[in-house]
mmCIF file as gemmi writes it, N, C-alpha and C atoms, coordinates in Angstrom:
data_model
loop_
_atom_site.group_PDB
_atom_site.id
_atom_site.type_symbol
_atom_site.label_atom_id
_atom_site.label_alt_id
_atom_site.label_comp_id
_atom_site.label_asym_id
_atom_site.label_entity_id
_atom_site.label_seq_id
_atom_site.pdbx_PDB_ins_code
_atom_site.Cartn_x
_atom_site.Cartn_y
_atom_site.Cartn_z
_atom_site.occupancy
_atom_site.B_iso_or_equiv
_atom_site.pdbx_formal_charge
_atom_site.auth_seq_id
_atom_site.auth_asym_id
_atom_site.pdbx_PDB_model_num
ATOM 1 N N . MET Axp A 1 ? -23.241 51.453 9.27 1 0 ? 1 A 1
ATOM 2 C CA . MET Axp A 1 ? -22.311 50.334 9.253 1 0 ? 1 A 1
ATOM 3 C C . MET Axp A 1 ? -23.179 49.03 9.159 1 0 ? 1 A 1
ATOM 4 N N . SER Axp A 2 ? -22.76 48.158 8.29 1 0 ? 2 A 1
ATOM 5 C CA . SER Axp A 2 ? -23.55 46.942 8.142 1 0 ? 2 A 1
ATOM 6 C C . SER Axp A 2 ? -23.234 45.929 9.299 1 0 ? 2 A 1
ATOM 7 N N . ILE Axp A 3 ? -24.095 44.959 9.471 1 0 ? 3 A 1
ATOM 8 C CA . ILE Axp A 3 ? -23.873 43.962 10.484 1 0 ? 3 A 1
ATOM 9 C C . ILE Axp A 3 ? -22.625 43.191 10.223 1 0 ? 3 A 1
ATOM 10 N N . GLU Axp A 4 ? -22.342 42.938 8.91 1 0 ? 4 A 1
ATOM 11 C CA . GLU Axp A 4 ? -21.115 42.18 8.598 1 0 ? 4 A 1
ATOM 12 C C . GLU Axp A 4 ? -19.898 43.008 8.992 1 0 ? 4 A 1
ATOM 13 N N . GLN Axp A 5 ? -19.876 44.276 8.725 1 0 ? 5 A 1
ATOM 14 C CA . GLN Axp A 5 ? -18.714 45.155 9.128 1 0 ? 5 A 1
ATOM 15 C C . GLN Axp A 5 ? -18.554 45.19 10.638 1 0 ? 5 A 1
ATOM 16 N N . ARG Axp A 6 ? -19.678 45.297 11.34 1 0 ? 6 A 1
ATOM 17 C CA . ARG Axp A 6 ? -19.602 45.334 12.796 1 0 ? 6 A 1
ATOM 18 C C . ARG Axp A 6 ? -19.04 44.023 13.335 1 0 ? 6 A 1
ATOM 19 N N . ILE Axp A 7 ? -19.467 42.925 12.8 1 0 ? 7 A 1
ATOM 20 C CA . ILE Axp A 7 ? -18.991 41.592 13.263 1 0 ? 7 A 1
ATOM 21 C C . ILE Axp A 7 ? -17.522 41.469 12.966 1 0 ? 7 A 1
ATOM 22 N N . LEU Axp A 8 ? -17.11 41.928 11.718 1 0 ? 8 A 1
ATOM 23 C CA . LEU Axp A 8 ? -15.706 41.845 11.362 1 0 ? 8 A 1
ATOM 24 C C . LEU Axp A 8 ? -14.869 42.678 12.363 1 0 ? 8 A 1
ATOM 25 N N . ASP Axp A 9 ? -15.276 43.942 12.589 1 0 ? 9 A 1
ATOM 26 C CA . ASP Axp A 9 ? -14.512 44.804 13.491 1 0 ? 9 A 1
ATOM 27 C C . ASP Axp A 9 ? -14.434 44.23 14.915 1 0 ? 9 A 1
ATOM 28 N N . GLU Axp A 10 ? -15.533 43.71 15.424 1 0 ? 10 A 1
ATOM 29 C CA . GLU Axp A 10 ? -15.559 43.202 16.778 1 0 ? 10 A 1
ATOM 30 C C . GLU Axp A 10 ? -14.675 41.926 16.888 1 0 ? 10 A 1
ATOM 31 N N . GLU Axp A 11 ? -14.746 41.068 15.882 1 0 ? 11 A 1
ATOM 32 C CA . GLU Axp A 11 ? -13.903 39.873 15.96 1 0 ? 11 A 1
ATOM 33 C C . GLU Axp A 11 ? -12.45 40.2 15.78 1 0 ? 11 A 1
ATOM 34 N N . TYR Axp A 12 ? -12.128 41.161 14.95 1 0 ? 12 A 1
ATOM 35 C CA . TYR Axp A 12 ? -10.77 41.621 14.786 1 0 ? 12 A 1
ATOM 36 C C . TYR Axp A 12 ? -10.183 42.077 16.144 1 0 ? 12 A 1
ATOM 37 N N . GLU Axp A 13 ? -10.928 42.978 16.837 1 0 ? 13 A 1
ATOM 38 C CA . GLU Axp A 13 ? -10.484 43.496 18.139 1 0 ? 13 A 1
ATOM 39 C C . GLU Axp A 13 ? -10.349 42.424 19.156 1 0 ? 13 A 1
ATOM 40 N N . ARG Axp A 14 ? -11.313 41.567 19.208 1 0 ? 14 A 1
ATOM 41 C CA . ARG Axp A 14 ? -11.287 40.452 20.21 1 0 ? 14 A 1
ATOM 42 C C . ARG Axp A 14 ? -10.093 39.528 19.953 1 0 ? 14 A 1
ATOM 43 N N . THR Axp A 15 ? -9.876 39.17 18.717 1 0 ? 15 A 1
ATOM 44 C CA . THR Axp A 15 ? -8.797 38.217 18.425 1 0 ? 15 A 1
ATOM 45 C C . THR Axp A 15 ? -7.427 38.89 18.622 1 0 ? 15 A 1
ATOM 46 N N . LEU Axp A 16 ? -7.265 40.175 18.193 1 0 ? 16 A 1
ATOM 47 C CA . LEU Axp A 16 ? -6.015 40.857 18.418 1 0 ? 16 A 1
ATOM 48 C C . LEU Axp A 16 ? -5.663 41.006 19.866 1 0 ? 16 A 1
ATOM 49 N N . ASN Axp A 17 ? -6.651 41.318 20.658 1 0 ? 17 A 1
ATOM 50 C CA . ASN Axp A 17 ? -6.45 41.423 22.14 1 0 ? 17 A 1
ATOM 51 C C . ASN Axp A 17 ? -6.046 40.039 22.705 1 0 ? 17 A 1
ATOM 52 N N . ARG Axp A 18 ? -6.702 39.027 22.289 1 0 ? 18 A 1
ATOM 53 C CA . ARG Axp A 18 ? -6.374 37.662 22.774 1 0 ? 18 A 1
ATOM 54 C C . ARG Axp A 18 ? -4.924 37.287 22.358 1 0 ? 18 A 1
ATOM 55 N N . LEU Axp A 19 ? -4.566 37.615 21.181 1 0 ? 19 A 1
ATOM 56 C CA . LEU Axp A 19 ? -3.145 37.324 20.739 1 0 ? 19 A 1
ATOM 57 C C . LEU Axp A 19 ? -2.156 38.09 21.517 1 0 ? 19 A 1
ATOM 58 N N . MET Axp A 20 ? -2.443 39.352 21.809 1 0 ? 20 A 1
ATOM 59 C CA . MET Axp A 20 ? -1.504 40.192 22.607 1 0 ? 20 A 1
ATOM 60 C C . MET Axp A 20 ? -1.345 39.626 23.985 1 0 ? 20 A 1
ATOM 61 N N . GLN Axp A 21 ? -2.432 39.227 24.586 1 0 ? 21 A 1
ATOM 62 C CA . GLN Axp A 21 ? -2.373 38.609 25.917 1 0 ? 21 A 1
ATOM 63 C C . GLN Axp A 21 ? -1.544 37.346 25.889 1 0 ? 21 A 1
ATOM 64 N N . ARG Axp A 22 ? -1.769 36.476 24.921 1 0 ? 22 A 1
ATOM 65 C CA . ARG Axp A 22 ? -1.022 35.219 24.784 1 0 ? 22 A 1
ATOM 66 C C . ARG Axp A 22 ? 0.452 35.516 24.648 1 0 ? 22 A 1
ATOM 67 N N . SER Axp A 23 ? 0.854 36.494 23.888 1 0 ? 23 A 1
ATOM 68 C CA . SER Axp A 23 ? 2.207 36.766 23.621 1 0 ? 23 A 1
ATOM 69 C C . SER Axp A 23 ? 2.996 37.236 24.888 1 0 ? 23 A 1
ATOM 70 N N . SER Axp A 24 ? 2.251 37.666 25.881 1 0 ? 24 A 1
ATOM 71 C CA . SER Axp A 24 ? 2.94 38.099 27.118 1 0 ? 24 A 1
ATOM 72 C C . SER Axp A 24 ? 3.084 36.99 28.101 1 0 ? 24 A 1
ATOM 73 N N . LEU Axp A 25 ? 2.589 35.803 27.779 1 0 ? 25 A 1
ATOM 74 C CA . LEU Axp A 25 ? 2.682 34.64 28.673 1 0 ? 25 A 1
ATOM 75 C C . LEU Axp A 25 ? 3.886 33.807 28.301 1 0 ? 25 A 1
ATOM 76 N N . GLY Axp A 26 ? 4.387 33.052 29.235 1 0 ? 26 A 1
ATOM 77 C CA . GLY Axp A 26 ? 5.441 32.131 28.992 1 0 ? 26 A 1
ATOM 78 C C . GLY Axp A 26 ? 5.053 31.077 27.987 1 0 ? 26 A 1
ATOM 79 N N . GLY Axp A 27 ? 6.022 30.624 27.235 1 0 ? 27 A 1
ATOM 80 C CA . GLY Axp A 27 ? 5.789 29.531 26.322 1 0 ? 27 A 1
ATOM 81 C C . GLY Axp A 27 ? 5.221 29.99 24.993 1 0 ? 27 A 1
ATOM 82 N N . PHE Axp A 28 ? 5.034 31.277 24.758 1 0 ? 28 A 1
ATOM 83 C CA . PHE Axp A 28 ? 4.506 31.788 23.516 1 0 ? 28 A 1
ATOM 84 C C . PHE Axp A 28 ? 5.519 31.627 22.405 1 0 ? 28 A 1
ATOM 85 N N . THR Axp A 29 ? 5.025 31.135 21.278 1 0 ? 29 A 1
ATOM 86 C CA . THR Axp A 29 ? 5.872 31.056 20.077 1 0 ? 29 A 1
ATOM 87 C C . THR Axp A 29 ? 5.102 31.619 18.89 1 0 ? 29 A 1
ATOM 88 N N . LEU Axp A 30 ? 5.809 32.351 18.07 1 0 ? 30 A 1
ATOM 89 C CA . LEU Axp A 30 ? 5.182 32.961 16.851 1 0 ? 30 A 1
ATOM 90 C C . LEU Axp A 30 ? 4.873 31.844 15.9 1 0 ? 30 A 1
ATOM 91 N N . ASP Axp A 31 ? 5.598 30.797 15.856 1 0 ? 31 A 1
ATOM 92 C CA . ASP Axp A 31 ? 5.327 29.642 14.977 1 0 ? 31 A 1
ATOM 93 C C . ASP Axp A 31 ? 3.926 29.095 15.18 1 0 ? 31 A 1
ATOM 94 N N . GLU Axp A 32 ? 3.496 28.997 16.429 1 0 ? 32 A 1
ATOM 95 C CA . GLU Axp A 32 ? 2.172 28.531 16.718 1 0 ? 32 A 1
ATOM 96 C C . GLU Axp A 32 ? 1.095 29.4 16.115 1 0 ? 32 A 1
ATOM 97 N N . VAL Axp A 33 ? 1.321 30.761 16.286 1 0 ? 33 A 1
ATOM 98 C CA . VAL Axp A 33 ? 0.396 31.702 15.768 1 0 ? 33 A 1
ATOM 99 C C . VAL Axp A 33 ? 0.343 31.706 14.184 1 0 ? 33 A 1
ATOM 100 N N . ILE Axp A 34 ? 1.464 31.526 13.592 1 0 ? 34 A 1
ATOM 101 C CA . ILE Axp A 34 ? 1.519 31.352 12.166 1 0 ? 34 A 1
ATOM 102 C C . ILE Axp A 34 ? 0.746 30.107 11.709 1 0 ? 34 A 1
ATOM 103 N N . GLN Axp A 35 ? 0.94 29.045 12.42 1 0 ? 35 A 1
ATOM 104 C CA . GLN Axp A 35 ? 0.171 27.81 12.089 1 0 ? 35 A 1
ATOM 105 C C . GLN Axp A 35 ? -1.317 27.987 12.236 1 0 ? 35 A 1
ATOM 106 N N . GLU Axp A 36 ? -1.707 28.672 13.286 1 0 ? 36 A 1
ATOM 107 C CA . GLU Axp A 36 ? -3.174 28.957 13.478 1 0 ? 36 A 1
ATOM 108 C C . GLU Axp A 36 ? -3.707 29.794 12.345 1 0 ? 36 A 1
ATOM 109 N N . LEU Axp A 37 ? -2.944 30.782 11.928 1 0 ? 37 A 1
ATOM 110 C CA . LEU Axp A 37 ? -3.381 31.602 10.77 1 0 ? 37 A 1
ATOM 111 C C . LEU Axp A 37 ? -3.579 30.721 9.521 1 0 ? 37 A 1
ATOM 112 N N . ARG Axp A 38 ? -2.628 29.83 9.316 1 0 ? 38 A 1
ATOM 113 C CA . ARG Axp A 38 ? -2.764 28.916 8.136 1 0 ? 38 A 1
ATOM 114 C C . ARG Axp A 38 ? -4.044 28.112 8.215 1 0 ? 38 A 1
ATOM 115 N N . HIS Axp A 39 ? -4.377 27.59 9.438 1 0 ? 39 A 1
ATOM 116 C CA . HIS Axp A 39 ? -5.592 26.825 9.543 1 0 ? 39 A 1
ATOM 117 C C . HIS Axp A 39 ? -6.831 27.693 9.341 1 0 ? 39 A 1
ATOM 118 N N . LEU Axp A 40 ? -6.777 28.912 9.836 1 0 ? 40 A 1
ATOM 119 C CA . LEU Axp A 40 ? -7.963 29.785 9.596 1 0 ? 40 A 1
ATOM 120 C C . LEU Axp A 40 ? -8.129 30.051 8.067 1 0 ? 40 A 1
ATOM 121 N N . GLN Axp A 41 ? -7.04 30.263 7.381 1 0 ? 41 A 1
ATOM 122 C CA . GLN Axp A 41 ? -7.109 30.517 5.951 1 0 ? 41 A 1
ATOM 123 C C . GLN Axp A 41 ? -7.647 29.292 5.219 1 0 ? 41 A 1
ATOM 124 N N . ILE Axp A 42 ? -7.271 28.085 5.618 1 0 ? 42 A 1
ATOM 125 C CA . ILE Axp A 42 ? -7.859 26.89 5.058 1 0 ? 42 A 1
ATOM 126 C C . ILE Axp A 42 ? -9.357 26.814 5.336 1 0 ? 42 A 1
ATOM 127 N N . TYR Axp A 43 ? -9.697 27.1 6.617 1 0 ? 43 A 1
ATOM 128 C CA . TYR Axp A 43 ? -11.127 27.071 7.005 1 0 ? 43 A 1
ATOM 129 C C . TYR Axp A 43 ? -11.931 28.054 6.152 1 0 ? 43 A 1
ATOM 130 N N . GLU Axp A 44 ? -11.345 29.269 5.911 1 0 ? 44 A 1
ATOM 131 C CA . GLU Axp A 44 ? -11.998 30.29 5.16 1 0 ? 44 A 1
ATOM 132 C C . GLU Axp A 44 ? -12.295 29.787 3.733 1 0 ? 44 A 1
ATOM 133 N N . GLY Axp A 45 ? -11.417 29.016 3.202 1 0 ? 45 A 1
ATOM 134 C CA . GLY Axp A 45 ? -11.563 28.494 1.843 1 0 ? 45 A 1
ATOM 135 C C . GLY Axp A 45 ? -12.516 27.293 1.721 1 0 ? 45 A 1
ATOM 136 N N . GLN Axp A 46 ? -12.897 26.769 2.846 1 0 ? 46 A 1
ATOM 137 C CA . GLN Axp A 46 ? -13.799 25.614 2.764 1 0 ? 46 A 1
ATOM 138 C C . GLN Axp A 46 ? -15.265 25.931 2.943 1 0 ? 46 A 1
ATOM 139 N N . ASP Axp A 47 ? -15.65 26.95 2.254 1 0 ? 47 A 1
ATOM 140 C CA . ASP Axp A 47 ? -17.029 27.426 2.353 1 0 ? 47 A 1
ATOM 141 C C . ASP Axp A 47 ? -17.909 26.798 1.28 1 0 ? 47 A 1
ATOM 142 N N . TRP Axp A 48 ? -17.738 25.534 1.025 1 0 ? 48 A 1
ATOM 143 C CA . TRP Axp A 48 ? -18.462 24.866 -0.048 1 0 ? 48 A 1
ATOM 144 C C . TRP Axp A 48 ? -19.982 24.759 0.319 1 0 ? 48 A 1
ATOM 145 N N . ALA Axp A 49 ? -20.32 24.767 1.576 1 0 ? 49 A 1
ATOM 146 C CA . ALA Axp A 49 ? -21.728 24.619 1.944 1 0 ? 49 A 1
ATOM 147 C C . ALA Axp A 49 ? -22.436 25.964 2.162 1 0 ? 49 A 1
ATOM 148 N N . GLY Axp A 50 ? -21.693 27.107 2.037 1 0 ? 50 A 1
ATOM 149 C CA . GLY Axp A 50 ? -22.239 28.378 2.154 1 0 ? 50 A 1
ATOM 150 C C . GLY Axp A 50 ? -22.585 28.739 3.611 1 0 ? 50 A 1
ATOM 151 N N . ARG Axp A 51 ? -21.596 29.114 4.354 1 0 ? 51 A 1
ATOM 152 C CA . ARG Axp A 51 ? -21.773 29.36 5.807 1 0 ? 51 A 1
ATOM 153 C C . ARG Axp A 51 ? -22.436 30.705 6.069 1 0 ? 51 A 1
ATOM 154 N N . GLY Axp A 52 ? -22.482 31.608 5.127 1 0 ? 52 A 1
ATOM 155 C CA . GLY Axp A 52 ? -23.183 32.855 5.313 1 0 ? 52 A 1
ATOM 156 C C . GLY Axp A 52 ? -22.237 34.005 5.514 1 0 ? 52 A 1
ATOM 157 N N . GLU Axp A 53 ? -22.754 35.213 5.272 1 0 ? 53 A 1
ATOM 158 C CA . GLU Axp A 53 ? -21.9 36.393 5.321 1 0 ? 53 A 1
ATOM 159 C C . GLU Axp A 53 ? -21.463 36.769 6.754 1 0 ? 53 A 1
ATOM 160 N N . ILE Axp A 54 ? -22.289 36.473 7.725 1 0 ? 54 A 1
ATOM 161 C CA . ILE Axp A 54 ? -21.918 36.793 9.103 1 0 ? 54 A 1
ATOM 162 C C . ILE Axp A 54 ? -20.716 35.984 9.547 1 0 ? 54 A 1
ATOM 163 N N . LYS Axp A 55 ? -20.786 34.703 9.3 1 0 ? 55 A 1
ATOM 164 C CA . LYS Axp A 55 ? -19.64 33.816 9.67 1 0 ? 55 A 1
ATOM 165 C C . LYS Axp A 55 ? -18.423 34.116 8.856 1 0 ? 55 A 1
ATOM 166 N N . ASN Axp A 56 ? -18.631 34.45 7.605 1 0 ? 56 A 1
ATOM 167 C CA . ASN Axp A 56 ? -17.426 34.82 6.762 1 0 ? 56 A 1
ATOM 168 C C . ASN Axp A 56 ? -16.79 36.097 7.308 1 0 ? 56 A 1
ATOM 169 N N . ALA Axp A 57 ? -17.607 37.094 7.8 1 0 ? 57 A 1
ATOM 170 C CA . ALA Axp A 57 ? -17.078 38.298 8.319 1 0 ? 57 A 1
ATOM 171 C C . ALA Axp A 57 ? -16.327 38.013 9.619 1 0 ? 57 A 1
ATOM 172 N N . GLU Axp A 58 ? -16.806 37.084 10.457 1 0 ? 58 A 1
ATOM 173 C CA . GLU Axp A 58 ? -16.115 36.702 11.653 1 0 ? 58 A 1
ATOM 174 C C . GLU Axp A 58 ? -14.785 36.105 11.365 1 0 ? 58 A 1
ATOM 175 N N . ILE Axp A 59 ? -14.726 35.216 10.388 1 0 ? 59 A 1
ATOM 176 C CA . ILE Axp A 59 ? -13.441 34.551 10.035 1 0 ? 59 A 1
ATOM 177 C C . ILE Axp A 59 ? -12.49 35.578 9.453 1 0 ? 59 A 1
ATOM 178 N N . ALA Axp A 60 ? -12.993 36.489 8.594 1 0 ? 60 A 1
ATOM 179 C CA . ALA Axp A 60 ? -12.164 37.526 8.039 1 0 ? 60 A 1
ATOM 180 C C . ALA Axp A 60 ? -11.541 38.372 9.146 1 0 ? 60 A 1
ATOM 181 N N . GLY Axp A 61 ? -12.331 38.746 10.125 1 0 ? 61 A 1
ATOM 182 C CA . GLY Axp A 61 ? -11.824 39.56 11.266 1 0 ? 61 A 1
ATOM 183 C C . GLY Axp A 61 ? -10.708 38.836 11.995 1 0 ? 61 A 1
ATOM 184 N N . GLN Axp A 62 ? -10.879 37.532 12.171 1 0 ? 62 A 1
ATOM 185 C CA . GLN Axp A 62 ? -9.817 36.752 12.886 1 0 ? 62 A 1
ATOM 186 C C . GLN Axp A 62 ? -8.522 36.71 12.005 1 0 ? 62 A 1
ATOM 187 N N . ILE Axp A 63 ? -8.675 36.514 10.722 1 0 ? 63 A 1
ATOM 188 C CA . ILE Axp A 63 ? -7.507 36.467 9.831 1 0 ? 63 A 1
ATOM 189 C C . ILE Axp A 63 ? -6.774 37.779 9.812 1 0 ? 63 A 1
ATOM 190 N N . TYR Axp A 64 ? -7.522 38.85 9.702 1 0 ? 64 A 1
ATOM 191 C CA . TYR Axp A 64 ? -6.896 40.196 9.689 1 0 ? 64 A 1
ATOM 192 C C . TYR Axp A 64 ? -6.132 40.437 11.039 1 0 ? 64 A 1
ATOM 193 N N . ALA Axp A 65 ? -6.671 40.016 12.13 1 0 ? 65 A 1
ATOM 194 C CA . ALA Axp A 65 ? -6.053 40.176 13.409 1 0 ? 65 A 1
ATOM 195 C C . ALA Axp A 65 ? -4.749 39.383 13.477 1 0 ? 65 A 1
ATOM 196 N N . TYR Axp A 66 ? -4.79 38.154 13.004 1 0 ? 66 A 1
ATOM 197 C CA . TYR Axp A 66 ? -3.571 37.336 13 1 0 ? 66 A 1
ATOM 198 C C . TYR Axp A 66 ? -2.5 37.994 12.146 1 0 ? 66 A 1
ATOM 199 N N . GLN Axp A 67 ? -2.894 38.445 10.971 1 0 ? 67 A 1
ATOM 200 C CA . GLN Axp A 67 ? -1.925 39.032 10.025 1 0 ? 67 A 1
ATOM 201 C C . GLN Axp A 67 ? -1.281 40.289 10.629 1 0 ? 67 A 1
ATOM 202 N N . ILE Axp A 68 ? -2.098 41.163 11.229 1 0 ? 68 A 1
ATOM 203 C CA . ILE Axp A 68 ? -1.563 42.375 11.867 1 0 ? 68 A 1
ATOM 204 C C . ILE Axp A 68 ? -0.714 42.005 13.052 1 0 ? 68 A 1
ATOM 205 N N . PHE Axp A 69 ? -1.142 41.11 13.879 1 0 ? 69 A 1
ATOM 206 C CA . PHE Axp A 69 ? -0.37 40.728 15.059 1 0 ? 69 A 1
ATOM 207 C C . PHE Axp A 69 ? 1.027 40.176 14.687 1 0 ? 69 A 1
ATOM 208 N N . ILE Axp A 70 ? 1.03 39.282 13.651 1 0 ? 70 A 1
ATOM 209 C CA . ILE Axp A 70 ? 2.329 38.702 13.166 1 0 ? 70 A 1
ATOM 210 C C . ILE Axp A 70 ? 3.229 39.79 12.694 1 0 ? 70 A 1
ATOM 211 N N . LYS Axp A 71 ? 2.686 40.734 11.854 1 0 ? 71 A 1
ATOM 212 C CA . LYS Axp A 71 ? 3.511 41.822 11.356 1 0 ? 71 A 1
ATOM 213 C C . LYS Axp A 71 ? 4.096 42.687 12.492 1 0 ? 71 A 1
ATOM 214 N N . ARG Axp A 72 ? 3.222 43.103 13.391 1 0 ? 72 A 1
ATOM 215 C CA . ARG Axp A 72 ? 3.664 43.922 14.507 1 0 ? 72 A 1
ATOM 216 C C . ARG Axp A 72 ? 4.708 43.257 15.379 1 0 ? 72 A 1
ATOM 217 N N . TRP Axp A 73 ? 4.472 41.96 15.63 1 0 ? 73 A 1
ATOM 218 C CA . TRP Axp A 73 ? 5.381 41.185 16.444 1 0 ? 73 A 1
ATOM 219 C C . TRP Axp A 73 ? 6.757 41.089 15.776 1 0 ? 73 A 1
ATOM 220 N N . LYS Axp A 74 ? 6.772 40.785 14.5 1 0 ? 74 A 1
ATOM 221 C CA . LYS Axp A 74 ? 8.043 40.666 13.774 1 0 ? 74 A 1
ATOM 222 C C . LYS Axp A 74 ? 8.746 42.059 13.713 1 0 ? 74 A 1
ATOM 223 N N . ASP Axp A 75 ? 7.952 43.123 13.407 1 0 ? 75 A 1
ATOM 224 C CA . ASP Axp A 75 ? 8.559 44.48 13.426 1 0 ? 75 A 1
ATOM 225 C C . ASP Axp A 75 ? 9.184 44.859 14.765 1 0 ? 75 A 1
ATOM 226 N N . ALA Axp A 76 ? 8.433 44.522 15.834 1 0 ? 76 A 1
ATOM 227 C CA . ALA Axp A 76 ? 8.943 44.869 17.145 1 0 ? 76 A 1
ATOM 228 C C . ALA Axp A 76 ? 10.237 44.095 17.541 1 0 ? 76 A 1
ATOM 229 N N . HIS Axp A 77 ? 10.22 42.799 17.177 1 0 ? 77 A 1
ATOM 230 C CA . HIS Axp A 77 ? 11.351 41.949 17.545 1 0 ? 77 A 1
ATOM 231 C C . HIS Axp A 77 ? 12.558 42.145 16.604 1 0 ? 77 A 1
ATOM 232 N N . LEU Axp A 78 ? 12.283 42.559 15.38 1 0 ? 78 A 1
ATOM 233 C CA . LEU Axp A 78 ? 13.451 42.852 14.485 1 0 ? 78 A 1
ATOM 234 C C . LEU Axp A 78 ? 14.062 44.161 14.889 1 0 ? 78 A 1
ATOM 235 N N . ALA Axp A 79 ? 13.253 45.186 15.355 1 0 ? 79 A 1
ATOM 236 C CA . ALA Axp A 79 ? 13.746 46.424 15.829 1 0 ? 79 A 1
ATOM 237 C C . ALA Axp A 79 ? 14.579 46.211 17.068 1 0 ? 79 A 1
ATOM 238 N N . THR Axp A 80 ? 14.105 45.385 17.998 1 0 ? 80 A 1
ATOM 239 C CA . THR Axp A 80 ? 14.783 45.029 19.227 1 0 ? 80 A 1
ATOM 240 C C . THR Axp A 80 ? 16.106 44.392 18.931 1 0 ? 80 A 1
ATOM 241 N N . ALA Axp A 81 ? 16.099 43.449 18.025 1 0 ? 81 A 1
ATOM 242 C CA . ALA Axp A 81 ? 17.328 42.722 17.659 1 0 ? 81 A 1
ATOM 243 C C . ALA Axp A 81 ? 18.375 43.658 16.978 1 0 ? 81 A 1
ATOM 244 N N . ALA Axp A 82 ? 17.839 44.586 16.193 1 0 ? 82 A 1
ATOM 245 C CA . ALA Axp A 82 ? 18.772 45.524 15.548 1 0 ? 82 A 1
ATOM 246 C C . ALA Axp A 82 ? 19.363 46.512 16.526 1 0 ? 82 A 1
ATOM 247 N N . ASN Axp A 83 ? 18.639 46.861 17.553 1 0 ? 83 A 1
ATOM 248 C CA . ASN Axp A 83 ? 19.098 47.789 18.605 1 0 ? 83 A 1
ATOM 249 C C . ASN Axp A 83 ? 19.836 47.097 19.7 1 0 ? 83 A 1
ATOM 250 N N . GLY Axp A 84 ? 19.725 45.81 19.793 1 0 ? 84 A 1
ATOM 251 C CA . GLY Axp A 84 ? 20.304 45.084 20.93 1 0 ? 84 A 1
ATOM 252 C C . GLY Axp A 84 ? 21.623 44.512 20.587 1 0 ? 84 A 1
């Protein structure tokens, strides 16, 4: 496994765990998480100075975690609403 892949995987897990913890606290809103994802995507696209493959892998891991978290959250809450 390359260093880039290891960094991506570690950052994905760390970010996903942090998002899951946040979602269990009061005051959590999915809109905030969606906004944070948008900012990460903008940041990812601002690589005009060449930040390097390690940092790019870190950002990619964060973005993947946000995308998966949002999908899982929506799926869980749509299923709850449909059954409730």
